[in-house]
C-alpha positions as CSV (number, residue, x, y, z in Angstrom):
1,X,4.7,8.4,-18.9
2,X,6.2,10.6,-21.4
3,X,6.5,10.4,-25.2
4,X,3.1,9.0,-25.7
5,X,3.8,5.6,-24.8
6,X,0.9,3.5,-23.3
7,X,2.2,1.9,-20.3
8,X,-0.3,0.5,-17.7
9,X,-2.6,-2.3,-16.9
10,X,-4.1,-4.2,-19.6
11,X,-7.5,-5.8,-19.4
12,X,-6.9,-9.6,-19.0
13,X,-10.2,-10.9,-17.5
14,X,-12.1,-13.2,-19.7
15,X,-15.7,-14.3,-19.3
16,X,-14.9,-17.2,-17.0
17,X,-12.7,-15.0,-14.8
18,X,-15.4,-12.3,-14.4
19,X,-18.2,-14.9,-13.8
20,X,-16.1,-16.5,-11.1
21,X,-15.4,-13.1,-9.3
22,X,-19.2,-12.4,-9.5
23,X,-20.2,-15.6,-8.2
24,X,-17.7,-15.5,-5.4
25,X,-18.9,-12.1,-4.3
26,X,-22.6,-13.2,-4.2
27,X,-21.7,-16.3,-2.2
28,X,-19.4,-14.4,0.1
29,X,-22.2,-11.8,0.7
30,X,-24.7,-14.6,1.4
31,X,-22.5,-16.0,4.1
32,X,-22.4,-12.8,6.0
33,X,-26.3,-12.3,5.6
34,X,-27.1,-15.8,6.8
35,X,-24.7,-15.4,9.7
36,X,-26.6,-12.3,10.8
37,X,-30.0,-14.0,10.5
38,X,-28.7,-16.9,12.6
39,X,-27.2,-14.6,15.3
40,X,-30.6,-13.0,15.6
41,X,-32.4,-16.1,15.9
42,X,-30.1,-18.3,17.9
43,X,-28.2,-15.8,19.9
44,X,-25.1,-17.2,21.7
45,X,-25.8,-20.6,20.4
46,X,-24.7,-19.5,16.9
47,X,-21.2,-19.7,18.1
48,X,-21.7,-23.4,18.9
49,X,-23.4,-24.0,15.5
50,X,-20.3,-22.4,13.7
51,X,-17.8,-24.6,15.6
52,X,-19.9,-27.7,14.8
53,X,-20.2,-26.6,11.1
54,X,-16.4,-26.2,11.1
55,X,-15.8,-29.5,12.6
56,X,-17.9,-31.2,9.9
57,X,-16.1,-29.2,7.3
58,X,-12.7,-30.3,8.6
59,X,-13.7,-34.0,8.7
60,X,-15.1,-33.6,5.1
61,X,-11.9,-31.9,3.9
62,X,-9.8,-34.7,5.6
63,X,-11.9,-37.4,3.9
64,X,-11.3,-35.8,0.5
65,X,-7.6,-35.2,1.2
66,X,-6.7,-38.8,1.9
67,X,-3.8,-40.5,0.1
68,X,-4.9,-42.6,-2.8
69,X,-4.6,-46.4,-2.3
């Protein structure tokens, strides 16, 4: 950077982008907190509950991803 030129990153985040990042961070942190609480209460059964939740999520995703008639 010589000659006084301003090269670099420009701020391009709008209100929606900043809000989406904030909400994503809050939800992401909440998932880890809930997982820790469940691990303390359910112990080894928490792995089984995660597998069951993943299976339900997979079936829900497949039902939404079906081809239109």
